C-alpha positions in Angstrom: -59.8 -6.3 -3.3 -63.6 -6.5 -4.7 -62.5 -5.7 -8.5 -60.0 -8.8 -7.9 -62.6 -11.0 -6.4 -65.0 -10.1 -9.2 -62.8 -10.9 -11.7 -61.7 -14.3 -10.1 -65.5 -15.1 -10.1 -66.0 -14.1 -13.4 -62.9 -16.3 -14.8 -64.4 -19.1 -13.0 -67.8 -18.6 -14.3 -66.7 -18.6 -17.8 -64.2 -21.4 -17.3 -67.5 -23.6 -15.9 -69.8 -22.6 -19.1 -66.6 -23.4 -21.6 -66.4 -26.9 -20.1 -70.4 -27.3 -20.1 -70.3 -27.3 -23.8 -67.5 -28.7 -26.3 -65.7 -26.0 -28.1 -66.9 -25.3 -31.6 -64.1 -26.1 -33.8 -62.6 -22.9 -35.7 -60.9 -23.4 -39.2 -57.8 -24.3 -40.0 -57.1 -21.9 -42.1 -58.0 -20.7 -45.2 -56.6 -20.5 -48.8 -57.3 -18.3 -51.5 -58.4 -21.0 -53.6 -62.1 -23.3 -52.6 -61.6 -26.6 -50.9 -64.3 -29.0 -50.7 -65.7 -29.3 -47.3 -63.8 -31.3 -45.1 -64.7 -35.4 -44.8 -65.8 -36.7 -41.7 -63.3 -39.2 -41.2 -60.1 -38.3 -39.7 -58.1 -40.4 -41.9 -59.2 -38.4 -45.0 -58.2 -34.7 -43.8 -55.6 -33.2 -45.6 -52.9 -30.9 -44.1 -53.4 -27.2 -44.9 -49.8 -27.5 -45.8 -50.8 -29.6 -48.6 -53.6 -27.3 -49.9 -51.4 -24.2 -49.5 -48.5 -25.8 -51.8 -51.3 -25.8 -54.4 -51.5 -22.1 -54.2 -47.7 -21.8 -53.7 -46.9 -23.1 -57.1 -49.8 -21.4 -58.7 -48.2 -18.5 -57.6 -44.7 -19.2 -58.7 -46.0 -20.3 -62.3 -48.5 -17.3 -62.7 -46.3 -15.1 -65.0 -46.0 -18.1 -67.5 -49.5 -17.6 -68.5 -48.7 -14.4 -70.0 -48.0 -16.7 -72.8 -51.5 -17.4 -73.2 -52.6 -13.8 -73.6 -49.5 -13.5 -76.4 -51.2 -16.2 -78.1 -54.4 -15.0 -78.3 -53.3 -11.5 -79.3 -51.3 -12.9 -81.9 -54.5 -14.8 -83.3 -56.6 -11.7 -83.2 -58.6 -13.3 -80.3 -57.7 -10.1 -77.6 -56.6 -6.7 -78.5 -53.2 -5.6 -76.8 -55.2 -2.9 -74.7 -58.0 -5.5 -73.3 -58.2 -6.4 -69.8 -59.5 -10.0 -69.5 -60.2 -11.5 -66.2 -61.1 -15.6 -66.2 -61.4 -17.9 -63.0 -61.1 -21.7 -63.7 -62.2 -24.5 -61.3 -60.2 -27.7 -61.4 -59.5 -30.8 -59.4 -56.7 -32.0 -58.0 -56.1 -35.7 -57.0 -53.7 -38.6 -55.9 -51.4 -38.0 -59.0 -50.7 -34.3 -58.4 -52.2 -33.4 -61.6 -55.0 -31.1 -62.2 -58.1 -32.4 -64.4 -61.9 -31.6 -64.5 -60.9 -28.2 -65.3 -63.4 -25.5 -66.8 -64.1 -21.8 -67.1 -66.1 -20.7 -64.1 -66.4 -16.9 -65.4 -65.3 -14.9 -67.9 -66.3 -17.3 -70.5 -66.1 -16.3 -73.8 -63.3 -13.7 -73.8 -61.0 -15.8 -76.0 -61.3 -19.5 -76.5 -57.4 -19.6 -77.2 -56.9 -18.3 -74.0 -59.4 -20.2 -71.9 -57.8 -23.3 -73.8 -54.5 -22.6 -72.8 -55.0 -21.7 -69.4 -56.7 -24.9 -68.9 -53.7 -26.5 -70.5 -51.4 -24.6 -68.2 -53.1 -25.6 -65.2 -53.3 -29.4 -66.0 -49.4 -29.5 -67.2 -48.6 -28.5 -63.5 -47.3 -31.3 -61.4 -48.8 -30.3 -58.0 -48.2 -32.5 -54.7 -50.3 -35.6 -54.8 -53.4 -35.2 -52.2 -54.9 -38.1 -50.6 -58.0 -37.3 -52.6 -59.7 -35.1 -54.9 -60.0 -31.7 -53.8 -61.8 -28.9 -55.7 -59.6 -25.6 -56.3 -60.4 -22.1 -58.1 -58.1 -19.9 -59.7 -58.7 -16.3 -61.0 -56.2 -14.6 -63.5 -56.4 -11.0 -64.7 -54.3 -9.9 -67.4 -54.5 -6.2 -67.7 -54.2 -4.5 -71.1 -51.5 -1.8 -71.9 
């Protein structure tokens, strides 16, 4: 019986402490890409599903990027056995198109590959977002 009383008293004390302070907001969810900090206005919040739709489209279209590697190999900028890792940063905006794309790591491996990947991302039609949001995407191409 004393154990039950101690549990109830502990639960009431915990509840009293929790009611005294506002709870810290937990992140809604993380996506594989990096988004800008959430704006202060609730009108400008972006649903996690819209952010995740960007990742879903990139994952669905990832095999299309192999043509970029093939073009770089055909041009002699990459060896067939060469492994490459390139990270890109880009913004997706209100029209659902990527813009302001740039290589953030892996630059200098192949100019043709970098240009092709940027053109690939900027050619995709994403779901329109209420404001510009920055994303990053890393591509790894393993040599054969």
